[in-house]
N, C-alpha and C positions, 0 to 999 in steps of 0.2 A: 743579818742572819744570826740565828741563835747558835750558841755552843753549848754542849752538854758536859757536865763535870761529874765523874763518879769520885766520891771522897773516900780516903783511906786513912787509917791511923798511923801508918809508917810509910816511909819512902820505899822500903823494900817491897811492901805489898803493892804500891803504885807501880813500881817498875815491873814487878811480876805480872800485874794485870796488863800493862801496856804490851809487854812481850807476847802474852797470850793473844791479845786482840790482834796485834801485828801479824802473827802467824796465822790467824784466821782470816787475814785480808782486810782488816779494819784499821784505817789510820787513826792511831792512838798516841798521844803525847803526854808523858808525865810532866806535871807542873805543879807550882805552888797553888794552893787553893786561893781562888779570888776572894777579895775582901767581902764581897756581897754574900758569900756563903761560909766564910770562915767563922768558926765559934771559938772565941778565945785566942786569936792570934794566928800563928802559922798553921799550915796543914798541907796535906798531900792530895793530889788528884790526878786523874787521867781525863784528858779532854778528848771527845769524839764529836763527829759531825751529826747533825739531826737525822740524816738518812740511816745512821748506823746504831743509834742509841738503843733501841729494843733488842736488836741482834747482839749488841755488846753486853747488854744485861743478862741475856740468856746464856751467852758463852761464859761469862764470869761466874754465874750461879752454877752452871753445869760443871765447871772445873773447880768448884768450891773456893773460888777467890772472892771472898765476901767484902763488899764495899759498904761503907756506912749509909750513904745516901747518894742520890743522883739529883743534880740541879740543872735547870735550864737558865742560861745567863744571856741576857739581851746585850746588843752592842752598847747600849747606854749604861750597862752595869747593874741593872736590876736582875734579881734571881727569884726563882720559885722551885720548890721541890717537885720533882716529877713523879717519883715512886720511891718508897723506902727500900 
């Protein structure tokens, strides 16, 4: 099963995003950005399930919590950008 990661420039933004999504009923977990999507080392991300990814993106944009990118990560570790 795929997992989706919204990437952020700071841990504060990732935590804010996770809180917003959780209040909206979406299971969201702040995490370190997986290696498959990390550019230049460490990063911050919020993981959400496949069923919630588009609703989560809408909620974040609506609240002006801007994420860098969103990636779909496979169980084998491969990643692809979903939408900017």
